FILUM-520166 format. One record per residue: residue number from 0; residue in one letter; x, y, z of N, C-alpha, C in turn. Coordinates in Angstrom, 2 decimals. Example, Ala and Ser with C-alpha at 12.3 -4.5 7.8 and 13.67 -1.06 7.14 Angstrom:
# residues 2
<pt pos="0" code="a" n_east="13.19" n_north="-5.69" n_up="7.80" ca_east="12.30" ca_north="-4.50" ca_up="7.80" c_east="13.20" c_north="-3.30" c_up="7.80"/>
<pt pos="1" code="s" n_east="12.85" n_north="-2.25" n_up="7.08" ca_east="13.67" ca_north="-1.06" ca_up="7.14" c_east="12.90" c_north="0.03" c_up="7.87"/>
This chain:
# residues 104
<pt pos="0" code="m" n_east="152.31" n_north="50.33" n_up="81.82" ca_east="153.23" ca_north="50.70" ca_up="80.44" c_east="154.35" c_north="51.98" c_up="81.16"/>
<pt pos="1" code="t" n_east="155.30" n_north="51.95" n_up="81.00" ca_east="156.35" ca_north="52.24" ca_up="81.70" c_east="157.01" c_north="53.56" c_up="80.87"/>
<pt pos="2" code="y" n_east="157.00" n_north="54.83" n_up="81.62" ca_east="157.18" ca_north="56.19" ca_up="80.65" c_east="158.45" c_north="56.12" c_up="81.20"/>
<pt pos="3" code="k" n_east="159.06" n_north="57.37" n_up="80.25" ca_east="160.61" ca_north="57.92" ca_up="80.58" c_east="160.70" c_north="58.97" c_up="81.61"/>
<pt pos="4" code="v" n_east="161.58" n_north="58.60" n_up="82.47" ca_east="161.57" ca_north="60.32" ca_up="83.71" c_east="162.86" c_north="60.88" c_up="83.17"/>
<pt pos="5" code="v" n_east="162.30" n_north="62.11" n_up="83.15" ca_east="163.43" ca_north="63.13" ca_up="82.70" c_east="163.26" c_north="64.32" c_up="84.03"/>
<pt pos="6" code="t" n_east="164.62" n_north="64.87" n_up="84.10" ca_east="164.78" ca_north="65.73" ca_up="84.94" c_east="165.33" c_north="66.80" c_up="84.92"/>
<pt pos="7" code="d" n_east="164.45" n_north="67.89" n_up="85.31" ca_east="164.74" ca_north="69.43" ca_up="84.89" c_east="166.11" c_north="69.77" c_up="85.50"/>
<pt pos="8" code="v" n_east="166.71" n_north="70.62" n_up="85.02" ca_east="167.75" ca_north="71.60" ca_up="85.61" c_east="167.83" c_north="71.96" c_up="86.95"/>
<pt pos="9" code="f" n_east="166.46" n_north="72.60" n_up="87.21" ca_east="166.63" ca_north="72.58" ca_up="89.05" c_east="166.54" c_north="71.41" c_up="90.08"/>
<pt pos="10" code="a" n_east="166.02" n_north="70.31" n_up="89.18" ca_east="165.84" ca_north="69.30" ca_up="89.92" c_east="167.21" c_north="68.66" c_up="90.20"/>
<pt pos="11" code="d" n_east="167.75" n_north="68.47" n_up="88.73" ca_east="169.44" ca_north="67.95" ca_up="89.17" c_east="170.15" c_north="69.05" c_up="90.11"/>
<pt pos="12" code="r" n_east="169.87" n_north="70.21" n_up="90.16" ca_east="170.76" ca_north="70.71" ca_up="91.22" c_east="170.65" c_north="70.42" c_up="92.48"/>
<pt pos="13" code="e" n_east="169.07" n_north="70.38" n_up="92.44" ca_east="168.39" ca_north="70.21" ca_up="94.01" c_east="169.10" c_north="68.49" c_up="94.16"/>
<pt pos="14" code="i" n_east="169.10" n_north="68.00" n_up="93.39" ca_east="169.70" ca_north="66.47" ca_up="93.85" c_east="170.98" c_north="66.38" c_up="94.05"/>
<pt pos="15" code="d" n_east="171.64" n_north="67.04" n_up="93.70" ca_east="173.45" ca_north="67.32" ca_up="93.55" c_east="173.47" c_north="68.03" c_up="95.10"/>
<pt pos="16" code="d" n_east="172.37" n_north="68.68" n_up="95.60" ca_east="172.74" ca_north="69.25" ca_up="96.72" c_east="172.39" c_north="68.14" c_up="98.03"/>
<pt pos="17" code="f" n_east="171.40" n_north="67.21" n_up="97.49" ca_east="170.97" ca_north="66.33" ca_up="98.62" c_east="172.30" c_north="65.29" c_up="98.58"/>
<pt pos="18" code="g" n_east="173.00" n_north="65.17" n_up="97.51" ca_east="174.20" ca_north="64.33" ca_up="97.48" c_east="175.04" c_north="64.38" c_up="98.37"/>
<pt pos="19" code="r" n_east="175.30" n_north="66.16" n_up="98.25" ca_east="176.54" ca_north="66.83" ca_up="99.60" c_east="175.82" c_north="66.47" c_up="100.58"/>
<pt pos="20" code="y" n_east="174.95" n_north="67.09" n_up="100.77" ca_east="174.00" ca_north="66.54" ca_up="102.43" c_east="174.06" c_north="65.35" c_up="102.97"/>
<pt pos="21" code="a" n_east="173.83" n_north="64.32" n_up="102.09" ca_east="173.93" ca_north="62.89" ca_up="102.24" c_east="175.26" c_north="62.12" c_up="102.79"/>
<pt pos="22" code="a" n_east="176.35" n_north="62.90" n_up="101.98" ca_east="177.51" ca_north="62.24" ca_up="101.88" c_east="178.41" c_north="62.77" c_up="103.25"/>
<pt pos="23" code="d" n_east="177.54" n_north="64.04" n_up="103.51" ca_east="178.06" ca_north="64.25" ca_up="105.12" c_east="177.92" c_north="63.65" c_up="105.97"/>
<pt pos="24" code="y" n_east="177.04" n_north="62.65" n_up="105.73" ca_east="176.67" ca_north="61.72" ca_up="106.94" c_east="177.45" c_north="60.53" c_up="106.86"/>
<pt pos="25" code="s" n_east="177.31" n_north="59.74" n_up="105.61" ca_east="178.71" ca_north="58.73" ca_up="105.40" c_east="178.29" c_north="58.37" c_up="103.77"/>
<pt pos="26" code="e" n_east="179.24" n_north="58.15" n_up="103.30" ca_east="179.27" ca_north="57.57" ca_up="101.82" c_east="178.28" c_north="56.40" c_up="101.82"/>
<pt pos="27" code="d" n_east="178.48" n_north="55.67" n_up="102.63" ca_east="177.21" ca_north="54.06" ca_up="102.55" c_east="176.12" c_north="54.73" c_up="102.89"/>
<pt pos="28" code="w" n_east="175.32" n_north="55.47" n_up="103.52" ca_east="174.22" ca_north="55.95" ca_up="103.77" c_east="173.71" c_north="56.74" c_up="102.39"/>
<pt pos="29" code="a" n_east="175.06" n_north="57.48" n_up="101.93" ca_east="174.57" ca_north="58.45" ca_up="100.73" c_east="174.39" c_north="57.38" c_up="99.59"/>
<pt pos="30" code="r" n_east="174.89" n_north="56.13" n_up="99.59" ca_east="174.80" ca_north="55.33" ca_up="98.47" c_east="173.59" c_north="54.94" c_up="98.57"/>
<pt pos="31" code="e" n_east="173.23" n_north="54.28" n_up="99.81" ca_east="171.23" ca_north="53.90" ca_up="100.29" c_east="170.78" c_north="54.83" c_up="99.77"/>
<pt pos="32" code="q" n_east="170.77" n_north="56.16" n_up="100.31" ca_east="169.54" ca_north="56.96" ca_up="99.58" c_east="169.66" c_north="57.13" c_up="98.34"/>
<pt pos="33" code="f" n_east="170.82" n_north="57.07" n_up="97.76" ca_east="170.29" ca_north="57.40" ca_up="96.39" c_east="170.15" c_north="56.14" c_up="95.27"/>
<pt pos="34" code="a" n_east="170.29" n_north="54.67" n_up="96.05" ca_east="169.55" ca_north="53.73" ca_up="95.68" c_east="168.02" c_north="53.68" c_up="95.89"/>
<pt pos="35" code="r" n_east="167.45" n_north="54.61" n_up="96.89" ca_east="166.22" ca_north="54.51" ca_up="97.02" c_east="165.71" c_north="55.57" c_up="96.23"/>
<pt pos="36" code="l" n_east="166.30" n_north="56.54" n_up="95.79" ca_east="165.81" ca_north="57.55" ca_up="95.09" c_east="165.92" c_north="56.88" c_up="93.41"/>
<pt pos="37" code="n" n_east="166.99" n_north="55.95" n_up="92.94" ca_east="166.75" ca_north="55.34" ca_up="91.74" c_east="165.68" c_north="54.63" c_up="91.38"/>
<pt pos="38" code="r" n_east="165.24" n_north="53.94" n_up="92.74" ca_east="163.97" ca_north="53.08" ca_up="92.52" c_east="162.88" c_north="53.91" c_up="92.35"/>
<pt pos="39" code="v" n_east="162.54" n_north="55.03" n_up="93.06" ca_east="161.69" ca_north="55.85" ca_up="93.21" c_east="161.48" c_north="56.21" c_up="91.59"/>
<pt pos="40" code="f" n_east="162.27" n_north="56.58" n_up="91.01" ca_east="162.54" ca_north="57.46" ca_up="89.54" c_east="162.08" c_north="56.03" c_up="88.43"/>
<pt pos="41" code="t" n_east="162.82" n_north="54.92" n_up="88.77" ca_east="162.99" ca_north="53.50" ca_up="87.76" c_east="161.50" c_north="53.02" c_up="87.81"/>
<pt pos="42" code="v" n_east="160.96" n_north="53.04" n_up="89.33" ca_east="159.94" ca_north="52.02" ca_up="89.57" c_east="158.56" c_north="52.80" c_up="89.87"/>
<pt pos="43" code="d" n_east="159.00" n_north="53.68" n_up="90.84" ca_east="157.38" ca_north="54.01" ca_up="91.15" c_east="156.69" c_north="55.33" c_up="90.13"/>
<pt pos="44" code="l" n_east="157.79" n_north="56.33" n_up="89.56" ca_east="157.41" ca_north="57.27" ca_up="88.84" c_east="157.36" c_north="56.67" c_up="87.38"/>
<pt pos="45" code="a" n_east="158.20" n_north="55.93" n_up="87.02" ca_east="157.96" ca_north="55.10" ca_up="85.73" c_east="157.02" c_north="54.52" c_up="85.43"/>
<pt pos="46" code="e" n_east="156.67" n_north="53.82" n_up="86.69" ca_east="155.34" ca_north="52.69" ca_up="86.41" c_east="154.06" c_north="52.95" c_up="87.16"/>
<pt pos="47" code="a" n_east="154.09" n_north="53.75" n_up="87.93" ca_east="152.76" ca_north="54.28" ca_up="88.70" c_east="152.84" c_north="55.71" c_up="88.98"/>
<pt pos="48" code="r" n_east="152.97" n_north="56.37" n_up="87.54" ca_east="153.33" ca_north="57.78" ca_up="87.89" c_east="151.98" c_north="58.84" c_up="88.50"/>
<pt pos="49" code="n" n_east="150.42" n_north="58.14" n_up="88.51" ca_east="149.52" ca_north="58.26" ca_up="88.71" c_east="148.66" c_north="58.33" c_up="90.18"/>
<pt pos="50" code="t" n_east="149.76" n_north="57.84" n_up="90.89" ca_east="149.05" ca_north="57.18" ca_up="92.20" c_east="149.31" c_north="58.03" c_up="93.18"/>
<pt pos="51" code="w" n_east="150.49" n_north="59.18" n_up="93.03" ca_east="150.20" ca_north="59.94" ca_up="94.02" c_east="149.29" c_north="61.32" c_up="93.83"/>
<pt pos="52" code="a" n_east="148.98" n_north="61.83" n_up="94.62" ca_east="148.10" ca_north="63.32" ca_up="94.77" c_east="148.75" c_north="64.02" c_up="94.14"/>
<pt pos="53" code="h" n_east="147.78" n_north="64.97" n_up="93.49" ca_east="148.35" ca_north="66.60" ca_up="92.80" c_east="149.15" c_north="67.04" c_up="94.06"/>
<pt pos="54" code="f" n_east="150.32" n_north="67.95" n_up="93.98" ca_east="151.28" ca_north="68.84" ca_up="94.72" c_east="150.09" c_north="69.47" c_up="95.40"/>
<pt pos="55" code="y" n_east="150.49" n_north="69.72" n_up="96.99" ca_east="149.39" ca_north="70.52" ca_up="97.53" c_east="150.03" c_north="71.97" c_up="97.81"/>
<pt pos="56" code="v" n_east="150.85" n_north="72.43" n_up="97.07" ca_east="151.24" ca_north="73.90" ca_up="96.83" c_east="151.15" c_north="74.40" c_up="95.50"/>
<pt pos="57" code="t" n_east="150.90" n_north="73.45" n_up="94.40" ca_east="150.47" ca_north="74.21" ca_up="93.31" c_east="149.17" c_north="73.56" c_up="92.46"/>
<pt pos="58" code="g" n_east="148.76" n_north="72.36" n_up="93.08" ca_east="147.51" ca_north="71.92" ca_up="92.57" c_east="147.93" c_north="71.44" c_up="91.28"/>
<pt pos="59" code="a" n_east="146.96" n_north="70.80" n_up="90.45" ca_east="147.17" ca_north="70.27" ca_up="89.21" c_east="148.13" c_north="71.56" c_up="88.16"/>
<pt pos="60" code="p" n_east="148.61" n_north="70.69" n_up="86.76" ca_east="148.89" ca_north="69.32" ca_up="86.71" c_east="149.80" c_north="68.72" c_up="87.53"/>
<pt pos="61" code="y" n_east="150.59" n_north="69.35" n_up="88.41" ca_east="151.97" ca_north="68.82" ca_up="89.26" c_east="151.57" c_north="68.09" c_up="90.28"/>
<pt pos="62" code="r" n_east="151.95" n_north="66.76" n_up="90.39" ca_east="152.26" ca_north="65.78" ca_up="91.64" c_east="153.24" c_north="65.87" c_up="92.47"/>
<pt pos="63" code="g" n_east="153.12" n_north="65.20" n_up="93.51" ca_east="154.40" ca_north="65.38" ca_up="94.51" c_east="154.21" c_north="64.13" c_up="95.03"/>
<pt pos="64" code="y" n_east="155.50" n_north="63.70" n_up="95.08" ca_east="155.86" ca_north="62.33" ca_up="95.77" c_east="156.77" c_north="62.68" c_up="97.14"/>
<pt pos="65" code="l" n_east="156.63" n_north="62.11" n_up="97.98" ca_east="157.46" ca_north="62.75" ca_up="99.15" c_east="158.36" c_north="61.52" c_up="99.58"/>
<pt pos="66" code="f" n_east="159.58" n_north="62.06" n_up="99.36" ca_east="160.82" ca_north="61.14" ca_up="99.76" c_east="161.31" c_north="61.60" c_up="101.41"/>
<pt pos="67" code="r" n_east="161.18" n_north="60.36" n_up="101.77" ca_east="161.53" ca_north="60.71" ca_up="103.36" c_east="162.96" c_north="60.13" c_up="103.60"/>
<pt pos="68" code="v" n_east="163.80" n_north="61.29" n_up="104.46" ca_east="165.40" ca_north="60.57" ca_up="104.58" c_east="165.35" c_north="60.96" c_up="106.05"/>
<pt pos="69" code="g" n_east="165.55" n_north="59.83" n_up="106.89" ca_east="165.58" ca_north="59.63" ca_up="108.31" c_east="164.00" c_north="60.33" c_up="108.91"/>
<pt pos="70" code="r" n_east="164.22" n_north="60.54" n_up="110.11" ca_east="162.87" ca_north="60.61" ca_up="110.90" c_east="162.59" c_north="62.20" c_up="110.45"/>
<pt pos="71" code="r" n_east="163.40" n_north="63.18" n_up="110.07" ca_east="163.31" ca_north="64.59" ca_up="110.00" c_east="163.00" c_north="65.38" c_up="108.88"/>
<pt pos="72" code="t" n_east="163.85" n_north="64.74" n_up="108.10" ca_east="163.81" ca_north="65.38" ca_up="106.84" c_east="163.07" c_north="64.97" c_up="105.60"/>
<pt pos="73" code="s" n_east="162.49" n_north="65.44" n_up="104.74" ca_east="161.65" ca_north="65.02" ca_up="103.83" c_east="162.23" c_north="65.97" c_up="102.23"/>
<pt pos="74" code="f" n_east="161.66" n_north="65.17" n_up="101.31" ca_east="161.87" ca_north="66.13" ca_up="100.05" c_east="160.66" c_north="65.79" c_up="98.93"/>
<pt pos="75" code="c" n_east="160.20" n_north="66.80" n_up="98.11" ca_east="159.09" ca_north="66.53" ca_up="97.94" c_east="159.34" c_north="66.59" c_up="96.38"/>
<pt pos="76" code="i" n_east="159.29" n_north="65.52" n_up="95.81" ca_east="159.61" ca_north="65.35" ca_up="94.32" c_east="158.40" c_north="65.73" c_up="93.43"/>
<pt pos="77" code="v" n_east="158.07" n_north="66.69" n_up="92.74" ca_east="157.37" ca_north="67.64" ca_up="92.01" c_east="157.65" c_north="67.46" c_up="90.60"/>
<pt pos="78" code="y" n_east="156.83" n_north="66.77" n_up="89.94" ca_east="156.56" ca_north="66.02" ca_up="88.87" c_east="155.43" c_north="66.48" c_up="87.80"/>
<pt pos="79" code="a" n_east="155.51" n_north="66.40" n_up="86.62" ca_east="154.56" ca_north="66.34" ca_up="85.97" c_east="154.41" c_north="65.32" c_up="84.72"/>
<pt pos="80" code="v" n_east="153.15" n_north="64.69" n_up="84.32" ca_east="153.08" ca_north="63.79" ca_up="83.41" c_east="152.71" c_north="64.31" c_up="81.95"/>
<pt pos="81" code="d" n_east="153.19" n_north="64.28" n_up="81.03" ca_east="152.75" ca_north="64.67" ca_up="79.55" c_east="152.25" c_north="63.52" c_up="78.77"/>
<pt pos="82" code="d" n_east="151.76" n_north="63.98" n_up="77.89" ca_east="151.01" ca_north="62.84" ca_up="76.93" c_east="152.32" c_north="62.37" c_up="75.80"/>
<pt pos="83" code="a" n_east="153.31" n_north="62.79" n_up="76.07" ca_east="154.12" ca_north="61.81" ca_up="75.14" c_east="154.86" c_north="60.78" c_up="75.93"/>
<pt pos="84" code="k" n_east="154.09" n_north="60.36" n_up="76.74" ca_east="154.70" ca_north="59.30" ca_up="77.98" c_east="156.23" c_north="59.70" c_up="78.65"/>
<pt pos="85" code="i" n_east="156.34" n_north="61.04" n_up="79.23" ca_east="157.21" ca_north="61.16" ca_up="79.74" c_east="157.04" c_north="61.74" c_up="81.13"/>
<pt pos="86" code="v" n_east="157.72" n_north="61.59" n_up="82.23" ca_east="157.32" ca_north="61.98" ca_up="83.50" c_east="158.59" c_north="63.01" c_up="83.58"/>
<pt pos="87" code="n" n_east="157.87" n_north="64.35" n_up="83.66" ca_east="158.77" ca_north="65.59" ca_up="83.87" c_east="159.38" c_north="65.78" c_up="85.26"/>
<pt pos="88" code="v" n_east="160.26" n_north="65.32" n_up="85.88" ca_east="160.83" ca_north="65.88" ca_up="87.79" c_east="161.10" c_north="67.32" c_up="87.34"/>
<pt pos="89" code="l" n_east="160.32" n_north="68.32" n_up="88.04" ca_east="160.48" ca_north="69.32" ca_up="88.00" c_east="161.38" c_north="69.98" c_up="89.12"/>
<pt pos="90" code="r" n_east="161.21" n_north="69.50" n_up="90.31" ca_east="162.13" ca_north="69.88" ca_up="91.44" c_east="162.00" c_north="68.63" c_up="92.29"/>
<pt pos="91" code="f" n_east="163.25" n_north="68.67" n_up="93.18" ca_east="163.45" ca_north="67.96" ca_up="94.38" c_east="163.57" c_north="68.92" c_up="95.48"/>
<pt pos="92" code="w" n_east="162.25" n_north="69.04" n_up="96.02" ca_east="162.27" ca_north="70.23" ca_up="97.14" c_east="162.28" c_north="70.08" c_up="98.23"/>
<pt pos="93" code="n" n_east="162.76" n_north="70.50" n_up="99.07" ca_east="163.23" ca_north="70.32" ca_up="101.15" c_east="161.62" c_north="70.86" c_up="101.35"/>
<pt pos="94" code="a" n_east="161.02" n_north="69.87" n_up="101.59" ca_east="159.42" ca_north="69.84" ca_up="102.36" c_east="159.40" c_north="70.76" c_up="103.44"/>
<pt pos="95" code="g" n_east="160.81" n_north="70.98" n_up="104.20" ca_east="160.53" ca_north="72.15" ca_up="105.31" c_east="160.96" c_north="73.40" c_up="105.00"/>
<pt pos="96" code="k" n_east="160.83" n_north="73.61" n_up="103.87" ca_east="161.10" ca_north="75.52" ca_up="103.18" c_east="159.42" c_north="75.59" c_up="103.28"/>
<pt pos="97" code="e" n_east="159.61" n_north="76.78" n_up="103.36" ca_east="158.61" ca_north="77.59" ca_up="103.13" c_east="157.72" c_north="77.52" c_up="101.74"/>
<pt pos="98" code="p" n_east="156.58" n_north="77.28" n_up="101.79" ca_east="155.90" ca_north="77.14" ca_up="100.47" c_east="155.83" c_north="77.78" c_up="99.33"/>
<pt pos="99" code="t" n_east="155.54" n_north="79.24" n_up="99.98" ca_east="155.72" ca_north="80.22" ca_up="99.09" c_east="156.95" c_north="80.40" c_up="98.31"/>
<pt pos="100" code="s" n_east="157.99" n_north="80.01" n_up="98.69" ca_east="159.30" ca_north="79.86" ca_up="98.31" c_east="159.63" c_north="79.01" c_up="96.95"/>
<pt pos="101" code="l" n_east="158.65" n_north="77.94" n_up="96.88" ca_east="158.71" ca_north="77.11" ca_up="95.61" c_east="157.88" c_north="77.93" c_up="94.59"/>
<pt pos="102" code="e" n_east="159.05" n_north="77.56" n_up="93.47" ca_east="158.80" ca_north="77.94" ca_up="91.84" c_east="158.72" c_north="76.70" c_up="90.95"/>
<pt pos="103" code="v" n_east="157.86" n_north="76.76" n_up="90.17" ca_east="157.76" ca_north="75.52" ca_up="89.22" c_east="157.98" c_north="75.94" c_up="88.04"/>
């Protein structure tokens, strides 16, 4: 069953920052990355949300999807699933940051 995916204001800001980061390389590359991200939201999280483990920094009830960008950069999509059939994307967090800096 497909769940609705909703992004929190923090995740929206971080995705916008990622968009600027990706556009610095090239518009084509940025479009490719956002197409991948869209697929993660519409297929992976909406249809198979429980596939990924609990997020290593916070534990349950939060889960983490590792979104790799190139060879060195990764982002953790931190999300929670609720009983109303909604996947709440809380953060699009740069995995290179210090884990203690994350607030959910």
